[in-house]
C-alpha positions as CSV (number, residue, x, y, z in Angstrom):
1,M,96.7,245.9,96.5
2,S,93.6,245.5,94.4
3,T,93.3,243.6,91.3
4,P,91.5,244.8,88.2
5,P,88.0,243.3,87.8
6,V,87.9,240.3,85.4
7,E,85.1,240.0,82.9
8,P,82.8,237.0,83.5
9,P,83.3,234.0,81.3
10,P,81.6,234.2,77.9
11,P,78.4,232.3,77.3
12,A,78.5,228.7,76.0
13,A,79.2,228.2,72.3
14,S,76.4,228.0,69.8
15,P,76.6,227.2,66.1
16,S,76.2,230.1,63.7
17,P,74.5,229.8,60.3
18,G,77.9,229.6,58.5
19,G,78.8,226.5,60.4
20,E,81.2,228.2,62.7
21,S,80.6,228.0,66.4
22,S,80.9,231.1,68.5
23,L,81.6,232.0,72.0
24,G,80.4,235.5,72.4
25,G,81.5,236.0,68.8
26,A,84.8,234.4,69.4
27,T,86.5,232.1,66.9
28,Y,88.8,229.2,67.7
29,E,91.8,231.4,67.2
30,T,90.6,234.2,69.4
31,A,89.6,231.7,72.1
32,L,93.0,230.0,72.0
33,S,94.7,233.4,72.2
34,R,92.7,234.3,75.3
35,V,93.6,231.0,76.9
36,E,97.3,231.8,76.3
37,D,96.7,235.3,77.9
38,I,95.0,233.6,80.9
39,I,97.9,231.2,81.3
40,R,100.4,234.1,81.2
41,R,98.4,236.0,83.8
42,L,98.2,232.9,86.1
43,D,101.9,232.1,85.6
44,G,102.8,235.6,86.6
45,G,101.6,234.9,90.1
46,E,100.0,238.4,90.4
47,A,96.4,237.3,90.3
48,G,94.5,237.3,93.6
49,L,92.4,234.4,94.8
50,R,89.1,235.6,93.3
51,E,90.7,236.6,90.0
52,T,92.5,233.2,89.8
53,L,89.2,231.4,90.2
54,E,87.5,233.6,87.6
55,L,90.4,233.1,85.2
56,V,90.4,229.4,85.7
57,Q,86.6,229.3,85.0
58,E,87.0,231.4,81.9
59,G,89.9,229.3,80.7
60,R,87.9,226.1,81.2
61,S,85.0,227.5,79.2
62,L,87.3,228.5,76.4
63,I,89.1,225.2,76.4
64,E,85.8,223.3,76.1
65,F,84.8,225.6,73.3
66,C,88.1,224.9,71.5
67,A,87.6,221.1,72.0
68,R,84.1,221.3,70.4
69,E,85.5,223.3,67.5
70,L,88.2,220.7,66.9
71,E,85.6,217.9,67.1
72,A,83.4,219.7,64.6
73,V,86.3,220.1,62.2
74,G,87.2,216.5,62.6
75,R,83.7,215.4,61.8
76,G,83.7,217.6,58.7
77,L,86.9,216.0,57.5
78,E,85.5,212.5,58.1
79,E,82.4,213.5,56.0
80,L,84.7,214.8,53.2
81,R,86.7,211.6,53.2
82,L,83.5,209.5,53.1
83,E,82.1,211.6,50.2
84,E,85.4,211.2,48.4
85,L,85.3,207.4,48.8
86,V,81.7,207.2,47.6
87,A,82.6,209.3,44.6
88,R,85.6,207.0,43.8
89,L,83.5,203.9,44.2
90,E,80.7,205.3,42.0
91,S,83.2,206.3,39.3
92,A,85.1,203.0,39.3
93,P,84.4,200.7,36.4
94,P,82.3,197.6,37.3
95,A,84.2,194.4,37.8
96,P,83.8,191.7,35.1
97,P,81.0,189.2,35.9
98,G,83.3,186.4,36.7
99,E,85.2,188.3,39.3
100,R,82.3,189.7,41.3
101,G,81.4,187.5,44.3
102,A,82.9,184.4,42.7
103,R,83.0,181.5,45.1
104,R,84.6,178.1,44.7
């Protein structure tokens, strides 16, 4: 019984001008969907040894890509929160002179 050839893993992710990373043009959602397909194929127990190795390698690349995407989004959210905090501090009325840094 021969197994169908598996495409080689996509290249490593690289940022695009719009701020999105790509994995051979993939988005986080398409990469995640492919990981789910790989898991189903492996769970089915029909993949041969070589195909299993190739699927695991591809899955690892996709999972690393997804992790980088999540980290990038997390950093973006942190930056937004910092910008919001700075804006609030800049728009807050100054404290009266007696309350600023008063020590006894």
